[in-house]
N, C-alpha and C positions, 0 to 999 in steps of 0.2 A: 512773604508776600505772597498771592496767588493773582494771577490775571483774568479776567473774567472778557470774554465778550461774547454777543448776539449781540439779533437783530430784528428789526421793528416794523411798522406797515406806516408811512404815511399816507395820508389822504391827497389825491392828486391836487393840486396848482394850492398847496398849504406848508408850501416850504419856507417863505418868508414874514407866516407868522409865526409856523416853528419855531426858527431861528432867531425872530423877535422876543418870545418868551423866553428863550433862554437866553439871548443876551440881558433878560431883567430877570434872573431864578430870582425866585425872593431870597434874603437871606438866611431867614431861620430855614428854609430847605437846604443849603450848602452846608451853614455851621452843622445840622442834621447827619448829611452826608460824611462830611471831614469825622463827627464824633465817634462813627460807623466804622473810621477806619479806612473809608473807601476815596482815593487819592489816582491824582491822573485820568481823570474821566472823559473821555471826549467820544464823539457821534459825530459821525461822517453818515454823508448823502446821497443815495445814488437817485441820479435823474431820471437814468431808464426805467426804472423798478419801482421807484418812490420807498427803498426800504432805507432804513435808518440802520446803519451801523455800530454798537457803539461797544468801547473798552473802558475797563476800568481797574486798577490793582486795587486788591484788598486784604488789609489786615485779620484772619481769621477765616475761617467758612462762608460767611453770605456775602449777599451783593448787594447792592442798592435794591431791587425788587425785592430782597426779604424788611425793606422797612415798612410794606405795604399796610401793617395793625395801626401804624401810626399817624396822627390829626391829620399833621400839614401835610404825606407823602399823599391821603385820600383827596385834601382838598388839591393838590397838585393833579392829579389823575382827573380831576372832575374838572382843572380848570383845560389842560391840555386834552380833552374825550372827542372834542369836535373835531381834531387836527386830525386824529389814527387812529386805526381798528386798537378795539380794546375790549375788554371780557365785557361780564354784567357788571361786576364792579370797578367798569370806569379805569382798570387797569390797562396800560397796552398788553396788546399779545408778544408775548416775547420768544422767539425761541433760542437757546443757549448754541454757542459755537464752539463745537471742539477745536483743540489749539491743534495743528499739524504740523506746523514746525517755527521756534524762536531760534532767535540769534539777537547776543550780546553785543 
């Protein structure tokens, strides 16, 4: 199992709406993530920069962002596009982060 970390950017003033939408994540999206081997998925928010920092554990070589060809993920991206910086297809602008330290 590998650990993945990445960052995204939230638009100013959108933290509460972002949190509310994730508190009510669609069950079919959550199931897809689990079926794809994604677990221990957390997203943190830095209020100074509006940066979202995400971590997840993944069975295999992919990550949650590799599910973009599925209809439910594309719908989620469309749903979230008004809250965050996105690419032309409404996927979040994401920067993968390099792990430089880990301790079990």
